[in-house]
C-alpha positions as CSV (number, residue, x, y, z in Angstrom):
1,M,0.0,0.0,0.1
2,S,2.7,2.6,0.9
3,D,4.2,2.1,-2.7
4,K,0.9,3.8,-4.1
5,I,1.7,6.9,-1.8
6,S,3.6,9.4,-3.8
7,P,6.6,11.2,-1.8
8,L,6.9,14.9,-1.5
9,S,10.0,15.6,-3.4
10,S,12.5,18.4,-3.1
11,H,11.2,19.6,-6.7
12,D,7.6,19.7,-5.3
13,L,8.8,21.7,-2.3
14,D,10.6,24.3,-4.4
15,D,7.5,24.8,-6.4
16,L,5.5,25.3,-3.2
17,T,8.0,27.8,-1.8
18,S,8.2,29.8,-5.1
19,E,4.5,29.9,-5.4
20,F,4.1,31.1,-1.8
21,E,6.8,33.7,-2.1
22,G,5.4,34.9,-5.3
23,S,2.2,36.1,-3.7
24,K,2.2,39.5,-1.9
25,S,-0.9,38.5,0.0
26,N,0.7,35.3,1.3
27,V,3.7,37.1,2.6
28,M,1.6,39.9,4.2
29,A,-0.6,37.2,5.8
30,M,2.7,35.6,7.2
31,N,4.0,38.8,8.5
32,A,0.6,39.5,10.1
33,V,-0.1,35.9,11.7
34,T,3.3,35.4,13.0
35,A,3.2,38.6,15.0
36,A,-0.4,38.7,16.0
37,G,-1.8,35.1,15.8
38,I,-4.5,33.8,13.3
39,N,-7.7,34.9,15.2
40,K,-6.5,38.5,15.4
41,V,-5.9,38.7,11.7
42,A,-8.9,36.8,10.6
43,R,-11.3,38.5,12.8
44,N,-14.3,40.1,10.9
45,Y,-14.3,43.4,12.4
46,D,-17.7,44.3,11.1
47,R,-19.5,41.1,12.2
48,A,-17.9,41.6,15.7
49,R,-18.9,45.2,16.3
50,L,-22.3,44.4,14.9
51,L,-23.2,41.4,17.0
52,Q,-25.1,43.2,19.7
53,R,-25.3,42.2,23.3
54,R,-29.1,43.2,23.9
55,F,-31.8,40.6,24.4
56,S,-35.8,40.9,24.4
57,T,-35.7,38.1,27.2
58,S,-32.9,37.9,29.6
59,L,-32.6,35.7,32.9
60,D,-30.4,36.8,35.7
61,N,-28.5,33.7,37.0
62,G,-26.0,35.4,39.0
63,E,-22.2,35.0,38.7
64,A,-20.9,32.7,36.1
65,T,-19.5,29.4,37.3
66,H,-16.1,27.9,36.6
67,Q,-15.3,24.5,35.7
68,D,-11.5,25.1,35.9
69,R,-9.4,22.5,34.2
70,S,-12.1,19.9,33.9
71,G,-14.5,18.5,31.4
72,R,-17.7,18.9,33.8
73,C,-19.5,21.4,31.7
74,W,-22.5,19.1,31.3
75,L,-22.8,18.9,35.1
76,F,-22.2,22.8,35.6
77,S,-24.8,23.7,33.0
78,S,-27.4,21.3,34.3
79,L,-26.8,22.6,37.7
80,N,-27.0,26.2,36.5
81,V,-30.5,25.3,35.2
82,A,-31.4,23.8,38.5
83,R,-29.9,26.6,40.5
84,Y,-32.1,29.1,38.7
85,V,-35.1,27.1,39.9
86,A,-33.7,26.7,43.3
87,K,-33.1,30.5,43.8
88,K,-36.4,31.2,42.8
89,T,-38.0,28.7,44.9
90,M,-35.8,29.8,47.8
91,N,-36.2,33.6,46.9
92,I,-32.4,33.9,47.3
93,K,-30.0,35.9,45.3
94,E,-26.8,33.9,45.2
95,F,-26.5,30.2,45.3
96,E,-24.5,27.5,43.6
97,F,-24.9,23.7,43.8
98,S,-21.8,21.5,44.5
99,Q,-20.5,20.3,41.1
100,N,-18.0,18.1,43.0
101,Y,-20.8,16.2,44.6
102,A,-22.4,15.4,41.2
103,M,-19.1,14.4,39.8
104,Y,-18.3,12.0,42.8
105,F,-21.4,10.0,42.1
106,D,-21.3,10.2,38.1
107,K,-17.7,8.7,38.4
108,L,-18.7,6.1,41.0
109,E,-21.6,5.0,38.9
110,R,-19.5,5.0,35.8
111,V,-16.9,2.6,37.5
112,N,-19.7,0.1,37.9
113,Y,-21.4,0.5,34.5
114,F,-18.2,0.1,32.7
115,L,-17.1,-3.0,34.7
116,Q,-20.5,-4.6,34.3
117,D,-20.6,-3.7,30.5
118,I,-17.1,-4.9,29.9
119,A,-17.7,-8.2,31.7
120,N,-20.6,-8.9,29.5
121,L,-18.6,-8.3,26.6
122,I,-16.0,-10.8,27.6
123,R,-18.6,-13.4,28.7
124,E,-20.0,-12.8,25.0
125,G,-16.6,-13.5,23.6
126,E,-15.9,-10.1,22.3
127,P,-12.2,-10.0,21.0
128,T,-10.2,-7.5,22.9
129,D,-8.7,-6.2,19.7
130,S,-12.1,-5.3,18.2
131,R,-13.0,-1.8,17.3
132,L,-15.8,-1.7,20.1
133,F,-13.7,-3.2,23.0
134,Q,-10.7,-0.8,22.2
135,H,-13.1,2.0,21.8
136,M,-14.5,1.4,25.3
137,L,-11.1,1.0,26.8
138,H,-9.9,4.3,25.3
139,D,-13.1,6.3,26.1
140,V,-13.5,5.1,29.7
141,M,-13.5,7.5,32.7
142,G,-13.6,11.0,30.9
143,D,-15.4,14.0,32.4
144,G,-18.0,14.5,29.6
145,G,-21.6,13.6,29.7
146,Q,-25.2,14.3,28.6
147,W,-28.2,15.8,30.2
148,T,-30.0,12.5,30.8
149,M,-26.8,11.2,32.6
150,A,-26.9,14.3,34.8
151,M,-30.3,13.7,35.6
152,N,-29.6,10.1,36.5
153,V,-27.2,11.2,39.0
154,Y,-29.6,13.9,40.6
155,K,-32.6,11.4,40.7
156,K,-30.6,8.8,42.5
157,Y,-28.1,11.0,44.7
158,G,-29.8,14.5,44.8
159,A,-27.7,17.5,45.1
160,V,-26.0,19.6,47.9
161,P,-25.1,23.3,48.3
162,K,-21.5,23.9,47.2
163,D,-20.2,25.2,50.4
164,L,-21.1,21.9,52.0
165,Y,-19.2,19.9,49.6
166,P,-16.7,22.3,48.0
167,E,-14.2,22.0,45.1
168,T,-10.9,20.1,45.8
169,E,-7.7,20.1,44.0
170,S,-8.6,17.1,42.0
171,S,-12.2,18.4,41.0
172,K,-10.8,21.5,39.6
173,N,-8.0,19.8,37.8
174,T,-9.2,16.1,37.0
175,G,-6.4,14.9,34.9
176,E,-4.7,13.0,37.4
177,L,-7.9,11.5,39.0
178,D,-9.1,10.4,35.7
179,T,-5.7,8.8,34.9
180,Q,-5.8,6.7,38.1
181,L,-9.2,5.7,37.6
182,R,-8.7,4.6,34.0
183,R,-5.5,2.7,35.0
184,M,-7.4,0.8,37.8
185,L,-10.1,0.0,35.3
186,H,-7.7,-1.3,32.7
187,T,-6.0,-3.5,35.3
188,A,-9.5,-4.9,36.2
189,V,-10.2,-5.6,32.6
190,S,-6.9,-7.3,32.1
191,Q,-7.7,-9.6,35.1
192,M,-11.2,-10.4,33.8
193,E,-9.7,-11.5,30.3
194,K,-7.1,-13.8,32.2
195,S,-9.6,-15.1,34.7
196,P,-13.2,-14.9,33.3
197,E,-14.4,-17.5,36.1
198,H,-13.6,-14.7,38.6
199,V,-15.2,-11.9,37.0
200,D,-17.7,-11.0,39.8
201,E,-15.0,-10.8,42.4
202,I,-12.8,-8.7,40.2
203,I,-15.7,-6.3,39.9
204,L,-16.4,-6.1,43.5
205,Q,-12.8,-5.3,44.3
206,A,-12.3,-2.8,41.4
207,T,-15.4,-0.8,42.6
208,K,-14.1,-0.8,46.1
209,A,-10.9,0.5,44.7
210,G,-12.7,3.2,42.6
211,H,-14.6,4.3,45.8
212,R,-11.4,4.7,47.6
213,I,-9.8,6.6,45.0
214,L,-12.7,9.0,44.5
215,T,-13.1,9.6,48.1
216,I,-9.2,10.3,48.6
217,H,-9.4,12.8,45.8
218,L,-12.7,14.5,46.2
219,G,-13.6,13.9,49.9
220,E,-16.5,12.0,51.4
221,P,-19.8,13.4,50.3
222,P,-22.5,14.1,53.0
223,K,-25.2,11.8,53.6
224,S,-27.4,14.6,55.1
225,F,-26.9,18.2,56.3
226,D,-28.5,21.0,58.3
227,W,-30.0,23.6,55.8
228,E,-30.6,27.3,56.7
229,W,-30.7,30.4,54.7
230,T,-31.5,33.9,54.5
231,D,-33.8,35.1,51.5
232,K,-33.5,38.3,49.5
233,D,-36.0,40.0,51.7
234,G,-33.8,39.4,54.9
235,E,-35.9,36.6,56.3
236,F,-34.2,33.8,58.0
237,H,-35.3,30.1,57.1
238,R,-34.3,26.8,58.9
239,V,-35.1,23.6,57.7
240,G,-33.1,21.4,59.8
241,E,-31.6,18.1,58.8
242,I,-32.1,17.1,55.1
243,T,-30.9,14.6,52.6
244,P,-29.4,15.5,49.1
245,V,-32.3,13.8,47.6
246,E,-34.8,15.5,49.7
247,F,-32.9,18.8,49.0
248,W,-33.1,18.3,45.3
249,N,-36.8,17.4,45.2
250,R,-37.8,20.2,47.6
251,Y,-36.2,23.1,45.7
252,V,-36.0,21.9,42.2
253,G,-38.5,19.0,41.8
254,D,-41.3,21.4,40.8
255,A,-39.6,22.0,37.6
256,D,-39.7,18.4,36.7
257,L,-36.3,18.6,34.9
258,E,-35.8,14.8,34.9
259,S,-38.7,14.4,32.6
260,Y,-37.3,16.7,30.0
261,V,-36.6,15.2,26.6
262,C,-33.3,15.6,24.8
263,L,-33.7,16.8,21.2
264,V,-31.0,16.5,18.8
265,D,-30.0,17.7,15.3
266,D,-28.4,14.8,13.5
267,P,-27.9,16.2,10.0
268,R,-27.1,13.0,8.2
269,H,-29.9,12.2,5.7
270,E,-30.1,8.5,6.5
271,H,-31.4,9.4,10.1
272,A,-35.0,10.4,9.8
273,K,-36.5,13.3,11.6
274,G,-38.9,12.6,14.3
275,K,-37.3,9.3,15.3
276,K,-35.5,8.3,18.3
277,I,-31.9,7.5,18.2
278,G,-29.4,6.1,20.9
279,I,-25.9,5.3,21.4
280,E,-24.9,1.7,22.4
281,H,-22.8,1.3,25.7
282,L,-23.3,5.1,26.5
283,N,-24.8,5.6,30.1
284,N,-23.4,6.0,33.6
285,V,-26.1,4.9,36.1
286,A,-27.0,1.2,35.8
287,G,-30.8,1.1,35.9
288,G,-31.1,4.9,35.0
289,D,-32.8,6.2,32.0
290,P,-31.0,5.4,28.8
291,T,-29.2,8.0,26.7
292,E,-31.5,8.6,23.9
293,Y,-32.4,11.5,21.8
294,L,-35.4,12.6,19.5
295,N,-34.0,13.7,16.1
296,V,-35.9,16.9,15.1
297,P,-35.1,19.8,12.7
298,I,-33.0,22.7,14.0
299,Q,-35.7,25.0,13.7
300,F,-38.0,23.1,16.1
301,M,-35.1,23.0,18.5
302,K,-34.8,26.8,18.3
303,D,-38.7,27.4,18.8
304,C,-38.6,25.0,21.8
305,A,-35.6,26.9,23.4
306,R,-37.1,30.3,22.6
307,D,-40.5,29.2,24.2
308,V,-39.0,27.8,27.5
309,L,-37.1,31.1,27.9
310,V,-39.8,33.5,27.0
311,E,-42.9,31.7,28.3
312,Q,-41.5,29.7,31.2
313,G,-38.6,31.7,32.2
314,I,-36.3,29.0,32.8
315,P,-32.8,28.4,31.4
316,V,-32.3,25.8,28.7
317,W,-29.5,23.3,28.7
318,F,-27.8,22.8,25.3
319,G,-24.9,20.9,23.7
320,A,-22.7,22.4,20.9
321,D,-19.4,22.3,19.1
322,C,-18.1,25.3,20.9
323,H,-14.8,25.8,19.2
324,P,-15.6,27.1,15.5
325,M,-15.9,30.7,15.0
326,M,-15.5,31.6,18.7
327,D,-14.0,34.6,20.2
328,R,-13.4,33.4,23.7
329,E,-12.1,36.5,25.1
330,D,-15.0,38.8,23.8
331,G,-17.7,36.1,24.2
332,A,-19.2,35.8,21.0
333,W,-20.1,33.2,18.2
334,A,-21.1,33.9,14.6
335,T,-20.6,31.8,11.6
336,D,-18.8,34.5,9.8
337,L,-16.8,35.9,13.0
338,F,-13.4,34.8,11.4
339,E,-12.4,34.9,7.7
340,Y,-9.9,32.2,7.9
341,G,-10.4,31.3,4.1
342,K,-9.3,34.8,3.0
343,V,-6.2,34.7,5.1
344,Y,-5.2,31.3,3.9
345,D,-6.8,31.4,0.3
346,Y,-8.6,28.2,0.7
347,D,-12.3,27.4,0.7
348,F,-13.2,25.7,3.9
349,T,-17.0,25.3,3.1
350,M,-18.7,22.4,4.2
351,D,-22.4,22.1,5.5
352,K,-23.3,20.7,8.9
353,E,-23.8,17.2,7.6
354,E,-20.4,17.1,6.0
355,R,-18.7,18.3,9.1
356,V,-20.3,15.6,11.2
357,R,-19.7,12.9,8.5
358,F,-16.1,13.7,8.0
359,A,-15.2,14.2,11.7
360,D,-14.9,17.9,11.6
361,S,-17.7,18.7,14.0
362,A,-19.6,17.2,17.0
363,M,-20.8,18.3,20.3
364,N,-18.0,19.0,22.9
365,H,-19.5,21.4,25.3
366,A,-22.7,21.9,27.2
367,M,-23.9,25.4,28.5
368,A,-27.2,27.1,29.2
369,F,-29.3,29.6,27.4
370,V,-30.5,32.3,29.6
371,G,-31.7,34.8,26.9
372,V,-32.7,35.4,23.5
373,D,-33.7,38.4,21.1
374,V,-36.9,37.8,19.3
375,A,-38.1,39.9,16.4
376,D,-41.2,41.9,16.6
377,D,-43.1,38.9,15.1
378,N,-42.7,37.1,18.4
379,K,-41.2,34.2,16.6
380,T,-37.9,34.9,14.7
381,T,-34.9,34.4,16.9
382,R,-31.9,36.8,16.3
383,R,-29.4,36.1,18.7
384,W,-28.8,34.2,22.1
385,R,-27.5,34.8,25.5
386,V,-25.4,32.0,26.9
387,E,-24.3,31.2,30.4
388,N,-20.9,29.4,30.2
389,S,-19.0,27.9,33.0
390,W,-15.5,29.3,32.2
391,G,-15.5,32.0,35.0
392,T,-16.0,35.7,35.1
393,K,-12.7,37.0,33.5
394,I,-13.8,36.6,29.9
395,A,-16.9,37.6,27.8
396,D,-19.4,39.6,29.5
397,K,-18.4,38.4,33.0
398,G,-18.5,34.9,31.7
399,Y,-21.9,35.2,29.6
400,F,-21.5,34.7,25.8
401,T,-23.5,36.0,22.8
402,M,-24.5,33.8,20.1
403,G,-25.7,34.8,16.6
404,D,-28.8,32.8,15.4
405,D,-26.9,31.6,12.4
406,W,-24.3,30.1,14.4
407,F,-27.0,28.0,16.4
408,D,-28.2,26.4,13.1
409,Q,-24.5,25.2,12.4
410,Y,-23.0,24.2,15.5
411,V,-25.9,23.6,18.1
412,F,-26.6,19.7,18.2
413,E,-28.8,19.2,21.5
414,V,-31.2,20.9,23.7
415,A,-33.2,19.6,26.7
416,V,-36.9,20.7,26.9
417,P,-40.1,19.8,28.6
418,K,-42.0,17.0,27.0
419,A,-45.1,19.1,26.9
420,L,-43.7,21.1,24.1
421,L,-43.6,18.2,21.8
422,P,-46.5,17.6,19.2
423,D,-48.5,14.3,19.2
424,E,-46.3,12.8,16.4
425,Y,-43.2,13.5,18.4
426,L,-44.8,12.2,21.6
427,K,-45.8,8.7,19.8
428,A,-42.1,8.6,18.6
429,L,-40.8,8.5,22.2
430,D,-42.8,5.2,22.6
431,E,-41.0,3.6,19.9
432,P,-37.6,1.8,20.2
433,A,-34.6,4.0,19.4
434,Q,-32.3,3.4,16.5
435,M,-29.1,2.4,18.2
436,L,-26.1,3.8,16.7
437,P,-22.5,2.4,17.5
438,A,-20.5,3.5,20.3
439,W,-18.2,5.6,18.2
440,D,-20.9,7.5,16.5
441,P,-20.4,11.2,16.5
442,M,-23.9,11.6,18.0
443,G,-22.5,9.9,21.1
444,A,-19.9,12.7,21.5
445,L,-19.9,14.0,25.2
446,A,-20.0,17.6,26.3
């Protein structure tokens, strides 16, 4: 096969160099980018200055949170939706849930889920060098997740205020914790493969090890706590001892977030709109709700997000490919915010389906919509206000602005109340999901 690949010869290189040096625009681009960086050179000045930061509906969710050096955006963003509900329920100005608590139980459950899942593959005779087996080994114990996975954690374990289970060095910087957990799980899989007759004992010992590792890194989570607070009107409240599940149900439960439906825009033509899709081997809590989506047109996703913000006054969780056309410091997204093609003299044009199909785009970050600008027809969305989890030192104190065109191209998923779905979509929820392989791009985690 290698003899069919043509080498890059010195003559080819001379031609490339001569052509580059013969172009004044190439030399000018080189001078500018080497001095200032590509994003400053390619930035579309007119688009940037005309992307206004005003919204017809805007929800105040307080100070932006910070996930630090971790991939917990899906937990931060889902808890940001929940904290808005909790603050309203308690009539309190500032409040934050413990993201560390949610991560602790997510990872503990993932240890169990992975071990049980891989054990079943071994029992079924799945080759250890198969694409599936190797994918699962390489993908295990990352920080990313989905809305349904977050709800599985909150339904089973509830939530606690952040000051009662604060961040640790390992929750803010998860790399070493994930490495140790991954190494432990790989060791357990190796033992299972060598001694399949002892699988159950290996799972038990590995689960105990996972619990020890998590508790050493993250601290021991509270089983109950005393809850008291002073509301915005200065009134003091004391509830007394309460469990995390009771806390979640009392202050977030009325919003019924657990029954939300995940809408996804899979742009590939072979996956029909109005049908459920799922990802094999993707979940965290054994016995929890499966990670499934209803595949719908992007406009329907927009309409649902708009209605939740405007009519219900609740933030909307969503997942997107956050990197393309993003000005991180200014806090902006628009499809033409950067003109890379003009700098490089290359046409980067691909539509959303092509980007997904050829591994150029997939969901990698979750955030929450907290505002939208709607035209005078009360229907057409113009731009969106986004609560991110990257701290307050960038954007508008951590809040970003998204052009409506960017939503079309790079947003993949939103979580909305089931009541917004028409009858045909509600019927589709009762049908079996089309299951996609574990490595499918729709299985990408935020």
